[in-house]
PyMOL Python script that loads the backbone (N, CA, C, O; Angstrom):
from pymol import cmd

cmd.read_pdbstr("""\
ATOM      1  N   MET A   1      93.617 107.783 110.446  1.00  0.00           N
ATOM      2  CA  MET A   1      94.274 109.065 110.693  1.00  0.00           C
ATOM      3  C   MET A   1      95.718 109.361 110.591  1.00  0.00           C
ATOM      4  O   MET A   1      96.496 108.698 111.278  1.00  0.00           O
ATOM      5  N   TYR A   2      96.058 110.078 109.984  1.00  0.00           N
ATOM      6  CA  TYR A   2      97.402 110.574 110.235  1.00  0.00           C
ATOM      7  C   TYR A   2      97.818 111.580 111.611  1.00  0.00           C
ATOM      8  O   TYR A   2      97.448 112.694 111.984  1.00  0.00           O
ATOM      9  N   ILE A   3      99.165 110.154 112.345  1.00  0.00           N
ATOM     10  CA  ILE A   3      99.691 110.925 113.394  1.00  0.00           C
ATOM     11  C   ILE A   3     101.130 111.088 113.424  1.00  0.00           C
ATOM     12  O   ILE A   3     102.048 110.324 113.722  1.00  0.00           O
ATOM     13  N   GLY A   4     101.078 112.246 113.051  1.00  0.00           N
ATOM     14  CA  GLY A   4     102.803 112.464 113.189  1.00  0.00           C
ATOM     15  C   GLY A   4     103.086 114.130 112.989  1.00  0.00           C
ATOM     16  O   GLY A   4     102.352 114.830 113.687  1.00  0.00           O
ATOM     17  N   ARG A   5     104.164 114.935 112.030  1.00  0.00           N
ATOM     18  CA  ARG A   5     104.692 116.093 112.623  1.00  0.00           C
ATOM     19  C   ARG A   5     103.907 116.957 110.957  1.00  0.00           C
ATOM     20  O   ARG A   5     103.939 116.700 109.753  1.00  0.00           O
ATOM     21  N   ASP A   6     103.251 118.083 111.868  1.00  0.00           N
ATOM     22  CA  ASP A   6     102.402 118.273 110.851  1.00  0.00           C
ATOM     23  C   ASP A   6     103.304 119.282 109.758  1.00  0.00           C
ATOM     24  O   ASP A   6     104.485 119.275 110.104  1.00  0.00           O
ATOM     25  N   LEU A   7     103.047 120.208 108.444  1.00  0.00           N
ATOM     26  CA  LEU A   7     103.354 120.900 108.013  1.00  0.00           C
ATOM     27  C   LEU A   7     104.781 121.621 108.103  1.00  0.00           C
ATOM     28  O   LEU A   7     105.980 121.579 107.826  1.00  0.00           O
ATOM     29  N   SER A   8     103.578 122.412 108.789  1.00  0.00           N
ATOM     30  CA  SER A   8     104.887 123.620 109.213  1.00  0.00           C
ATOM     31  C   SER A   8     105.979 123.434 109.545  1.00  0.00           C
ATOM     32  O   SER A   8     106.844 124.265 109.267  1.00  0.00           O
ATOM     33  N   GLU A   9     106.283 122.254 110.260  1.00  0.00           N
ATOM     34  CA  GLU A   9     107.172 121.855 111.167  1.00  0.00           C
ATOM     35  C   GLU A   9     107.993 120.548 110.263  1.00  0.00           C
ATOM     36  O   GLU A   9     108.772 119.708 110.714  1.00  0.00           O
ATOM     37  N   LEU A  10     107.610 120.690 109.151  1.00  0.00           N
ATOM     38  CA  LEU A  10     108.433 119.590 108.851  1.00  0.00           C
ATOM     39  C   LEU A  10     108.906 120.105 107.254  1.00  0.00           C
ATOM     40  O   LEU A  10     109.708 119.523 106.523  1.00  0.00           O
ATOM     41  N   THR A  11     108.159 121.365 106.963  1.00  0.00           N
ATOM     42  CA  THR A  11     108.702 122.170 105.671  1.00  0.00           C
ATOM     43  C   THR A  11     110.386 123.050 106.463  1.00  0.00           C
ATOM     44  O   THR A  11     111.077 123.731 105.704  1.00  0.00           O
ATOM     45  N   MET A  12     110.891 122.849 108.273  1.00  0.00           N
ATOM     46  CA  MET A  12     112.137 123.445 108.351  1.00  0.00           C
ATOM     47  C   MET A  12     113.383 122.110 108.434  1.00  0.00           C
ATOM     48  O   MET A  12     114.497 122.081 108.958  1.00  0.00           O
ATOM     49  N   VAL A  13     112.437 120.880 107.504  1.00  0.00           N
ATOM     50  CA  VAL A  13     113.002 119.877 107.953  1.00  0.00           C
ATOM     51  C   VAL A  13     113.797 119.231 106.532  1.00  0.00           C
ATOM     52  O   VAL A  13     112.992 119.240 105.601  1.00  0.00           O
ATOM     53  N   PRO A  14     114.934 118.766 106.185  1.00  0.00           N
ATOM     54  CA  PRO A  14     115.103 118.920 104.477  1.00  0.00           C
ATOM     55  C   PRO A  14     114.129 117.273 104.269  1.00  0.00           C
ATOM     56  O   PRO A  14     113.862 116.352 105.041  1.00  0.00           O
ATOM     57  N   LEU A  15     113.901 117.491 103.153  1.00  0.00           N
ATOM     58  CA  LEU A  15     113.036 116.045 102.669  1.00  0.00           C
ATOM     59  C   LEU A  15     113.706 114.497 102.991  1.00  0.00           C
ATOM     60  O   LEU A  15     113.126 113.459 103.311  1.00  0.00           O
ATOM     61  N   ALA A  16     115.128 114.763 102.780  1.00  0.00           N
ATOM     62  CA  ALA A  16     116.304 113.464 103.571  1.00  0.00           C
ATOM     63  C   ALA A  16     115.964 112.865 105.195  1.00  0.00           C
ATOM     64  O   ALA A  16     116.351 111.974 105.950  1.00  0.00           O
ATOM     65  N   GLN A  17     115.022 113.945 105.165  1.00  0.00           N
ATOM     66  CA  GLN A  17     115.218 113.614 107.046  1.00  0.00           C
ATOM     67  C   GLN A  17     113.401 112.883 107.275  1.00  0.00           C
ATOM     68  O   GLN A  17     113.073 112.030 108.100  1.00  0.00           O
ATOM     69  N   TRP A  18     112.794 113.349 106.578  1.00  0.00           N
ATOM     70  CA  TRP A  18     111.631 112.704 106.688  1.00  0.00           C
ATOM     71  C   TRP A  18     111.118 111.751 106.332  1.00  0.00           C
ATOM     72  O   TRP A  18     111.366 111.279 105.222  1.00  0.00           O
ATOM     73  N   GLU A  19     109.701 110.845 107.727  1.00  0.00           N
ATOM     74  CA  GLU A  19     109.587 109.504 107.529  1.00  0.00           C
ATOM     75  C   GLU A  19     108.464 108.904 106.199  1.00  0.00           C
ATOM     76  O   GLU A  19     107.525 109.406 105.582  1.00  0.00           O
ATOM     77  N   LEU A  20     109.186 107.538 106.188  1.00  0.00           N
ATOM     78  CA  LEU A  20     108.177 107.151 104.844  1.00  0.00           C
ATOM     79  C   LEU A  20     106.861 107.561 104.581  1.00  0.00           C
ATOM     80  O   LEU A  20     106.285 107.805 103.521  1.00  0.00           O
ATOM     81  N   ASN A  21     106.281 107.608 106.457  1.00  0.00           N
ATOM     82  CA  ASN A  21     105.003 107.904 106.350  1.00  0.00           C
ATOM     83  C   ASN A  21     104.778 108.913 105.838  1.00  0.00           C
ATOM     84  O   ASN A  21     104.249 109.215 104.769  1.00  0.00           O
ATOM     85  N   GLU A  22     105.319 109.613 106.866  1.00  0.00           N
ATOM     86  CA  GLU A  22     104.892 111.640 106.110  1.00  0.00           C
ATOM     87  C   GLU A  22     104.824 111.352 104.688  1.00  0.00           C
ATOM     88  O   GLU A  22     103.747 111.277 104.098  1.00  0.00           O
ATOM     89  N   LEU A  23     106.367 111.130 103.916  1.00  0.00           N
ATOM     90  CA  LEU A  23     106.035 111.845 102.644  1.00  0.00           C
ATOM     91  C   LEU A  23     104.877 111.237 101.368  1.00  0.00           C
ATOM     92  O   LEU A  23     104.499 111.836 100.361  1.00  0.00           O
ATOM     93  N   LEU A  24     104.432 109.573 101.940  1.00  0.00           N
ATOM     94  CA  LEU A  24     103.201 108.933 101.587  1.00  0.00           C
ATOM     95  C   LEU A  24     101.738 109.687 101.886  1.00  0.00           C
ATOM     96  O   LEU A  24     100.661 109.479 101.329  1.00  0.00           O
ATOM     97  N   HIS A  25     101.938 110.271 102.543  1.00  0.00           N
ATOM     98  CA  HIS A  25     100.840 110.706 104.054  1.00  0.00           C
ATOM     99  C   HIS A  25     100.617 112.104 102.529  1.00  0.00           C
ATOM    100  O   HIS A  25     100.023 112.060 101.452  1.00  0.00           O
ATOM    101  N   TYR A  26     101.606 113.381 103.366  1.00  0.00           N
ATOM    102  CA  TYR A  26     101.302 114.059 101.755  1.00  0.00           C
ATOM    103  C   TYR A  26     101.472 114.647 100.935  1.00  0.00           C
ATOM    104  O   TYR A  26     101.142 115.752 100.507  1.00  0.00           O
ATOM    105  N   HIS A  27     102.273 113.530 100.563  1.00  0.00           N
ATOM    106  CA  HIS A  27     102.552 112.815  99.011  1.00  0.00           C
ATOM    107  C   HIS A  27     100.295 112.927  98.591  1.00  0.00           C
ATOM    108  O   HIS A  27      99.597 113.646  97.875  1.00  0.00           O
ATOM    109  N   ASP A  28     100.083 111.999  99.357  1.00  0.00           N
ATOM    110  CA  ASP A  28      98.271 111.228  99.306  1.00  0.00           C
ATOM    111  C   ASP A  28      97.391 112.752  98.947  1.00  0.00           C
ATOM    112  O   ASP A  28      96.536 112.988  98.094  1.00  0.00           O
ATOM    113  N   SER A  29      98.011 113.607  99.979  1.00  0.00           N
ATOM    114  CA  SER A  29      97.323 114.815 100.234  1.00  0.00           C
ATOM    115  C   SER A  29      97.028 115.727  99.214  1.00  0.00           C
ATOM    116  O   SER A  29      96.017 116.259  98.754  1.00  0.00           O
ATOM    117  N   PHE A  30      98.614 115.739  98.946  1.00  0.00           N
ATOM    118  CA  PHE A  30      98.893 116.925  97.577  1.00  0.00           C
ATOM    119  C   PHE A  30      98.377 116.182  96.336  1.00  0.00           C
ATOM    120  O   PHE A  30      98.562 116.997  95.432  1.00  0.00           O
ATOM    121  N   SER A  31      97.914 115.250  95.881  1.00  0.00           N
ATOM    122  CA  SER A  31      97.529 114.976  94.756  1.00  0.00           C
ATOM    123  C   SER A  31      96.130 115.318  95.148  1.00  0.00           C
ATOM    124  O   SER A  31      95.887 116.290  94.433  1.00  0.00           O
ATOM    125  N   GLN A  32      94.797 115.022  96.057  1.00  0.00           N
ATOM    126  CA  GLN A  32      93.937 115.226  96.305  1.00  0.00           C
ATOM    127  C   GLN A  32      93.691 116.316  95.807  1.00  0.00           C
ATOM    128  O   GLN A  32      92.699 116.390  95.082  1.00  0.00           O
ATOM    129  N   LEU A  33      94.807 117.927  96.117  1.00  0.00           N
ATOM    130  CA  LEU A  33      94.765 118.890  96.083  1.00  0.00           C
ATOM    131  C   LEU A  33      95.077 120.181  95.577  1.00  0.00           C
ATOM    132  O   LEU A  33      94.995 121.352  95.948  1.00  0.00           O
ATOM    133  N   ALA A  34      95.621 119.268  94.189  1.00  0.00           N
ATOM    134  CA  ALA A  34      96.319 119.391  93.493  1.00  0.00           C
ATOM    135  C   ALA A  34      95.843 120.722  92.413  1.00  0.00           C
ATOM    136  O   ALA A  34      96.605 121.628  92.076  1.00  0.00           O
ATOM    137  N   PRO A  35      94.524 120.590  92.018  1.00  0.00           N
ATOM    138  CA  PRO A  35      93.649 121.610  91.438  1.00  0.00           C
ATOM    139  C   PRO A  35      93.724 122.831  91.645  1.00  0.00           C
ATOM    140  O   PRO A  35      93.501 123.727  90.831  1.00  0.00           O
ATOM    141  N   TYR A  36      94.235 122.987  93.420  1.00  0.00           N
ATOM    142  CA  TYR A  36      93.953 124.203  94.353  1.00  0.00           C
ATOM    143  C   TYR A  36      95.136 124.373  94.646  1.00  0.00           C
ATOM    144  O   TYR A  36      95.350 125.584  94.712  1.00  0.00           O
ATOM    145  N   LEU A  37      96.379 123.550  94.943  1.00  0.00           N
ATOM    146  CA  LEU A  37      97.931 124.226  95.631  1.00  0.00           C
ATOM    147  C   LEU A  37      98.066 125.495  94.489  1.00  0.00           C
ATOM    148  O   LEU A  37      97.515 125.692  93.405  1.00  0.00           O
ATOM    149  N   SER A  38      99.155 126.310  95.345  1.00  0.00           N
ATOM    150  CA  SER A  38      99.612 127.432  95.137  1.00  0.00           C
ATOM    151  C   SER A  38     101.199 126.752  93.879  1.00  0.00           C
ATOM    152  O   SER A  38     101.788 125.780  93.408  1.00  0.00           O
ATOM    153  N   ALA A  39     101.162 127.292  93.911  1.00  0.00           N
ATOM    154  CA  ALA A  39     102.755 127.152  92.714  1.00  0.00           C
ATOM    155  C   ALA A  39     103.901 126.634  93.751  1.00  0.00           C
ATOM    156  O   ALA A  39     104.401 125.560  93.420  1.00  0.00           O
ATOM    157  N   GLU A  40     104.379 127.193  94.899  1.00  0.00           N
ATOM    158  CA  GLU A  40     104.934 127.052  95.910  1.00  0.00           C
ATOM    159  C   GLU A  40     104.658 125.619  96.457  1.00  0.00           C
ATOM    160  O   GLU A  40     105.571 124.793  96.494  1.00  0.00           O
ATOM    161  N   GLY A  41     102.745 125.172  97.101  1.00  0.00           N
ATOM    162  CA  GLY A  41     102.614 123.823  97.224  1.00  0.00           C
ATOM    163  C   GLY A  41     102.558 123.072  95.976  1.00  0.00           C
ATOM    164  O   GLY A  41     102.920 121.904  96.111  1.00  0.00           O
ATOM    165  N   ALA A  42     102.140 123.475  94.581  1.00  0.00           N
ATOM    166  CA  ALA A  42     103.026 122.114  93.702  1.00  0.00           C
ATOM    167  C   ALA A  42     104.659 121.940  93.464  1.00  0.00           C
ATOM    168  O   ALA A  42     105.075 120.934  92.889  1.00  0.00           O
ATOM    169  N   SER A  43     105.702 123.131  94.008  1.00  0.00           N
ATOM    170  CA  SER A  43     106.415 122.322  93.682  1.00  0.00           C
ATOM    171  C   SER A  43     107.206 121.846  95.173  1.00  0.00           C
ATOM    172  O   SER A  43     108.235 121.174  95.256  1.00  0.00           O
ATOM    173  N   LEU A  44     106.551 122.300  96.075  1.00  0.00           N
ATOM    174  CA  LEU A  44     107.028 121.237  97.277  1.00  0.00           C
ATOM    175  C   LEU A  44     106.407 119.300  96.767  1.00  0.00           C
ATOM    176  O   LEU A  44     107.111 118.295  96.870  1.00  0.00           O
ATOM    177  N   HIS A  45     105.202 119.341  96.342  1.00  0.00           N
ATOM    178  CA  HIS A  45     105.082 117.964  95.578  1.00  0.00           C
ATOM    179  C   HIS A  45     105.725 117.467  95.125  1.00  0.00           C
ATOM    180  O   HIS A  45     106.174 116.472  95.695  1.00  0.00           O
ATOM    181  N   VAL A  46     106.237 117.848  93.702  1.00  0.00           N
ATOM    182  CA  VAL A  46     107.440 117.518  92.989  1.00  0.00           C
ATOM    183  C   VAL A  46     108.299 117.075  93.903  1.00  0.00           C
ATOM    184  O   VAL A  46     108.775 115.940  93.856  1.00  0.00           O
ATOM    185  N   LYS A  47     108.564 117.917  94.795  1.00  0.00           N
ATOM    186  CA  LYS A  47     110.101 117.436  96.075  1.00  0.00           C
ATOM    187  C   LYS A  47     109.812 116.036  96.192  1.00  0.00           C
ATOM    188  O   LYS A  47     110.352 115.030  95.731  1.00  0.00           O
ATOM    189  N   VAL A  48     108.411 116.315  97.231  1.00  0.00           N
ATOM    190  CA  VAL A  48     108.077 114.753  97.589  1.00  0.00           C
ATOM    191  C   VAL A  48     107.905 113.889  96.299  1.00  0.00           C
ATOM    192  O   VAL A  48     108.989 113.312  96.221  1.00  0.00           O
ATOM    193  N   ILE A  49     107.459 113.652  95.684  1.00  0.00           N
ATOM    194  CA  ILE A  49     107.227 112.311  94.606  1.00  0.00           C
ATOM    195  C   ILE A  49     108.827 112.568  94.560  1.00  0.00           C
ATOM    196  O   ILE A  49     109.297 111.565  95.098  1.00  0.00           O
ATOM    197  N   ARG A  50     109.942 113.459  94.164  1.00  0.00           N
ATOM    198  CA  ARG A  50     111.240 112.877  93.876  1.00  0.00           C
ATOM    199  C   ARG A  50     112.066 111.741  94.303  1.00  0.00           C
ATOM    200  O   ARG A  50     112.692 110.777  93.862  1.00  0.00           O
ATOM    201  N   GLU A  51     111.587 112.653  95.935  1.00  0.00           N
ATOM    202  CA  GLU A  51     112.395 111.686  97.404  1.00  0.00           C
ATOM    203  C   GLU A  51     111.626 110.754  97.561  1.00  0.00           C
ATOM    204  O   GLU A  51     112.346 109.816  97.903  1.00  0.00           O
ATOM    205  N   LEU A  52     110.158 110.276  97.509  1.00  0.00           N
ATOM    206  CA  LEU A  52     109.763 108.950  97.055  1.00  0.00           C
ATOM    207  C   LEU A  52     110.150 108.270  96.191  1.00  0.00           C
ATOM    208  O   LEU A  52     109.981 107.063  96.367  1.00  0.00           O
ATOM    209  N   GLU A  53     110.763 108.669  95.021  1.00  0.00           N
ATOM    210  CA  GLU A  53     111.525 108.008  93.698  1.00  0.00           C
ATOM    211  C   GLU A  53     113.484 107.459  94.304  1.00  0.00           C
ATOM    212  O   GLU A  53     114.275 106.551  94.051  1.00  0.00           O
ATOM    213  N   SER A  54     113.444 108.472  95.019  1.00  0.00           N
ATOM    214  CA  SER A  54     114.653 108.355  95.011  1.00  0.00           C
ATOM    215  C   SER A  54     114.914 106.817  96.000  1.00  0.00           C
ATOM    216  O   SER A  54     115.615 105.867  95.651  1.00  0.00           O
ATOM    217  N   ARG A  55     114.324 106.908  96.963  1.00  0.00           N
ATOM    218  CA  ARG A  55     113.925 105.668  98.212  1.00  0.00           C
ATOM    219  C   ARG A  55     113.404 104.493  97.416  1.00  0.00           C
ATOM    220  O   ARG A  55     113.039 103.681  98.266  1.00  0.00           O
ATOM    221  N   GLY A  56     113.147 103.903  96.000  1.00  0.00           N
ATOM    222  CA  GLY A  56     112.932 102.843  95.538  1.00  0.00           C
ATOM    223  C   GLY A  56     111.622 102.763  95.595  1.00  0.00           C
ATOM    224  O   GLY A  56     110.918 103.640  96.095  1.00  0.00           O
ATOM    225  N   PRO A  57     111.068 101.380  94.931  1.00  0.00           N
ATOM    226  CA  PRO A  57     109.953 100.716  95.535  1.00  0.00           C
ATOM    227  C   PRO A  57     109.408 100.980  97.015  1.00  0.00           C
ATOM    228  O   PRO A  57     110.083 101.205  98.020  1.00  0.00           O
ATOM    229  N   VAL A  58     107.451 100.863  96.850  1.00  0.00           N
ATOM    230  CA  VAL A  58     107.175 101.325  98.303  1.00  0.00           C
ATOM    231  C   VAL A  58     107.122  99.697  98.692  1.00  0.00           C
ATOM    232  O   VAL A  58     107.564  98.850  99.468  1.00  0.00           O
ATOM    233  N   GLY A  59     106.168  99.935  97.461  1.00  0.00           N
ATOM    234  CA  GLY A  59     104.985  98.387  98.273  1.00  0.00           C
ATOM    235  C   GLY A  59     105.547  96.917  97.672  1.00  0.00           C
ATOM    236  O   GLY A  59     104.981  95.905  98.084  1.00  0.00           O
ATOM    237  N   GLY A  60     106.371  96.815  96.950  1.00  0.00           N
ATOM    238  CA  GLY A  60     106.826  95.688  95.936  1.00  0.00           C
ATOM    239  C   GLY A  60     106.458  94.821  95.074  1.00  0.00           C
ATOM    240  O   GLY A  60     106.968  94.310  94.077  1.00  0.00           O
ATOM    241  N   ASP A  61     104.578  94.660  96.136  1.00  0.00           N
ATOM    242  CA  ASP A  61     104.034  93.321  95.328  1.00  0.00           C
ATOM    243  C   ASP A  61     102.723  93.895  95.310  1.00  0.00           C
ATOM    244  O   ASP A  61     102.318  94.825  96.008  1.00  0.00           O
ATOM    245  N   SER A  62     101.910  93.043  94.171  1.00  0.00           N
ATOM    246  CA  SER A  62     100.547  93.451  93.675  1.00  0.00           C
ATOM    247  C   SER A  62      99.425  93.524  95.158  1.00  0.00           C
ATOM    248  O   SER A  62      98.471  94.303  95.145  1.00  0.00           O
ATOM    249  N   GLY A  63      99.665  92.746  96.197  1.00  0.00           N
ATOM    250  CA  GLY A  63      98.775  92.663  97.147  1.00  0.00           C
ATOM    251  C   GLY A  63      98.233  91.496  97.541  1.00  0.00           C
ATOM    252  O   GLY A  63      99.190  91.747  98.274  1.00  0.00           O
ATOM    253  N   GLY A  64      97.755  90.579  97.800  1.00  0.00           N
ATOM    254  CA  GLY A  64      97.113  89.750  98.047  1.00  0.00           C
ATOM    255  C   GLY A  64      95.816  89.254  99.251  1.00  0.00           C
ATOM    256  O   GLY A  64      95.602  90.202 100.007  1.00  0.00           O
ATOM    257  N   TRP A  65      95.094  88.243  99.526  1.00  0.00           N
ATOM    258  CA  TRP A  65      94.212  88.886 100.843  1.00  0.00           C
ATOM    259  C   TRP A  65      93.953  88.734 101.636  1.00  0.00           C
ATOM    260  O   TRP A  65      92.786  88.670 102.020  1.00  0.00           O
ATOM    261  N   ASP A  66      95.449  88.534 102.604  1.00  0.00           N
ATOM    262  CA  ASP A  66      96.079  89.649 103.721  1.00  0.00           C
ATOM    263  C   ASP A  66      96.671  90.405 104.068  1.00  0.00           C
ATOM    264  O   ASP A  66      97.052  90.738 105.190  1.00  0.00           O
ATOM    265  N   HIS A  67      96.935  91.077 102.286  1.00  0.00           N
ATOM    266  CA  HIS A  67      97.267  92.317 102.912  1.00  0.00           C
ATOM    267  C   HIS A  67      97.082  93.298 101.511  1.00  0.00           C
ATOM    268  O   HIS A  67      97.055  92.842 100.368  1.00  0.00           O
ATOM    269  N   ALA A  68      96.962  94.733 101.862  1.00  0.00           N
ATOM    270  CA  ALA A  68      96.979  95.412 100.619  1.00  0.00           C
ATOM    271  C   ALA A  68      97.588  95.394  99.418  1.00  0.00           C
ATOM    272  O   ALA A  68      98.079  94.266  99.367  1.00  0.00           O
ATOM    273  N   SER A  69      97.892  96.039  98.284  1.00  0.00           N
ATOM    274  CA  SER A  69      98.579  96.237  96.980  1.00  0.00           C
ATOM    275  C   SER A  69      99.381  97.159  97.162  1.00  0.00           C
ATOM    276  O   SER A  69     100.301  97.163  96.345  1.00  0.00           O
ATOM    277  N   LYS A  70      99.415  98.507  98.440  1.00  0.00           N
ATOM    278  CA  LYS A  70      99.322  99.631  98.476  1.00  0.00           C
ATOM    279  C   LYS A  70     100.056 100.123 100.027  1.00  0.00           C
ATOM    280  O   LYS A  70      99.167 100.203 100.875  1.00  0.00           O
ATOM    281  N   PRO A  71     101.431 100.464 100.591  1.00  0.00           N
ATOM    282  CA  PRO A  71     101.078 100.283 102.072  1.00  0.00           C
ATOM    283  C   PRO A  71     100.424 101.218 102.671  1.00  0.00           C
ATOM    284  O   PRO A  71      99.952 102.050 101.897  1.00  0.00           O
ATOM    285  N   ILE A  72     100.220 101.389 103.788  1.00  0.00           N
ATOM    286  CA  ILE A  72      99.369 101.677 104.747  1.00  0.00           C
ATOM    287  C   ILE A  72      99.860 102.790 105.753  1.00  0.00           C
ATOM    288  O   ILE A  72     100.312 102.537 106.870  1.00  0.00           O
ATOM    289  N   TYR A  73      99.740 103.840 105.308  1.00  0.00           N
ATOM    290  CA  TYR A  73     100.635 104.875 105.846  1.00  0.00           C
ATOM    291  C   TYR A  73     100.405 105.535 107.515  1.00  0.00           C
ATOM    292  O   TYR A  73     101.204 106.030 108.310  1.00  0.00           O
ATOM    293  N   ASP A  74      98.738 105.234 107.589  1.00  0.00           N
ATOM    294  CA  ASP A  74      98.017 106.054 108.485  1.00  0.00           C
ATOM    295  C   ASP A  74      98.364 105.056 109.665  1.00  0.00           C
ATOM    296  O   ASP A  74      97.957 105.282 110.805  1.00  0.00           O
TER     297      ASP A  74
END
""", "prot")
cmd.dss("prot")
cmd.show_as("cartoon", "prot")
cmd.util.cbc("prot")
cmd.orient("prot")
């Protein structure tokens, strides 16, 4: 379960100041809701993706028996 700032609070903060777990959480949420997003929601999703890309690789490896292949942001 995500514990952090909600989207209404984060929209008042520049994306560069969002924490990585916030970016990852909302990217995942937007991805699942993509067919239902308005133009404004889709635009915010693109901005979140660009911010994640600008920060560089998140995972770094393909995983193993003792850790996941993608970061756990929950």
